[in-house]
C-alpha positions in Angstrom: -95.8 -38.9 -11.1 -94.0 -36.3 -13.5 -94.9 -32.5 -13.7 -97.1 -31.4 -16.4 -94.9 -29.8 -19.0 -96.9 -26.4 -18.4 -95.9 -26.6 -14.7 -92.5 -27.6 -16.0 -92.1 -24.6 -18.3 -93.5 -22.0 -15.6 -90.7 -23.2 -13.1 -88.2 -22.7 -16.1 -89.2 -19.0 -16.2 -89.6 -18.4 -12.7 -86.0 -19.5 -12.4 -85.2 -17.0 -15.1 -87.0 -14.3 -13.2 -84.4 -12.4 -11.6 -82.6 -9.7 -12.8 -78.9 -10.6 -12.0 -79.6 -13.9 -13.6 -80.7 -12.3 -17.0 -77.7 -10.2 -16.9 -75.5 -13.0 -16.0 -77.0 -15.1 -19.1 -76.8 -12.0 -21.5 -73.0 -11.4 -20.8 -72.2 -15.3 -21.0 -74.0 -15.6 -24.4 -70.6 -14.0 -26.3 -68.3 -17.1 -24.4 -67.1 -17.9 -21.4 -66.8 -14.9 -18.5 -65.0 -15.1 -15.2 -66.5 -14.5 -12.0 -64.1 -11.3 -11.4 -65.4 -9.8 -15.0 -69.3 -10.6 -14.3 -68.6 -8.5 -10.7 -67.1 -5.9 -12.4 -69.8 -5.7 -15.0 -72.9 -6.1 -12.6 -71.4 -4.5 -9.8 -73.0 -6.5 -6.9 -71.7 -8.4 -3.9 -69.9 -11.5 -4.6 -72.2 -13.3 -2.3 -75.1 -12.2 -4.4 -73.6 -13.2 -7.5 -72.5 -16.6 -6.2 -76.1 -17.2 -5.2 -77.5 -16.5 -8.5 -74.8 -18.5 -10.3 -75.6 -21.3 -8.0 -79.2 -21.0 -9.0 -78.3 -21.3 -12.8 -76.0 -24.2 -12.4 -78.6 -26.1 -10.7 -80.9 -25.6 -13.5 -78.2 -27.1 -15.8 -78.4 -23.7 -17.9 -74.8 -22.5 -17.1 -71.5 -24.8 -16.5 -68.4 -23.6 -14.6 -65.0 -24.9 -15.5 -61.7 -23.8 -13.1 -58.8 -22.4 -15.0 -56.0 -22.4 -12.1 -57.4 -19.9 -9.7 -59.9 -18.3 -12.1 -63.5 -19.5 -12.3 -65.2 -19.2 -15.9 -68.8 -19.3 -16.1 -70.6 -20.5 -20.0 -73.7 -21.1 -21.1 -74.5 -24.9 -21.4 -76.0 -24.4 -24.9 -76.6 -21.8 -27.3 -80.5 -22.4 -26.8 -80.4 -20.1 -23.9 -78.9 -17.1 -26.4 -81.4 -17.6 -28.6 -84.4 -17.4 -26.0 -82.7 -14.2 -25.2 -82.7 -12.8 -28.5 -86.3 -14.1 -29.0 -87.5 -11.9 -25.3 -85.5 -8.8 -27.2 -87.6 -9.3 -30.3 -90.8 -9.4 -28.2 -89.8 -6.5 -26.0 -89.2 -4.5 -29.0 -92.3 -5.5 -30.9 -94.6 -4.6 -27.5 -92.7 -1.3 -27.2 -93.3 -0.5 -31.0 -96.7 -1.1 -30.3 -96.9 0.7 -27.4 -95.0 4.0 -29.1 -97.7 3.6 -31.7 -100.5 3.8 -29.8 -98.9 6.4 -27.9 -98.5 8.9 -30.7 -102.4 7.6 -31.9 -103.5 9.1 -28.5 -101.5 12.0 -29.1 -103.2 12.6 -32.3 -106.5 12.0 -31.1 -106.0 14.1 -28.5 -104.5 17.2 -30.2 -107.7 18.6 -32.3 -109.5 18.6 -28.7 -107.0 21.3 -27.6 -107.9 23.5 -30.7 -110.9 25.6 -30.7 -113.2 24.4 -33.2 -114.5 27.7 -34.5 -112.7 30.9 -34.7 -114.8 34.4 -34.2 -113.6 37.0 -36.4 
């Protein structure tokens, strides 16, 4: 019996739920990147990067290719890059909404700090 679609989607998002994996995907959206360059940018232990790349490879989101002694990784398709752009748009909207709420709260609090009447 096949898992329901919502469960498969939840597993997909769980797989994305690691900061190193997200950073790798962000770096790969501009084209293939060598492991050496990923390590330089992400600054983690090679074994940790290898584990995260293995998760992404098993999921089918990234592919690896060997060029001589260099291993490069690339996104398997453009949809992942679009997903990352959509996430940025959503986060921007959420943060903008929070900034607006903060400004409204600060504005509403401002009169409470000022005296209502001044005695002359």
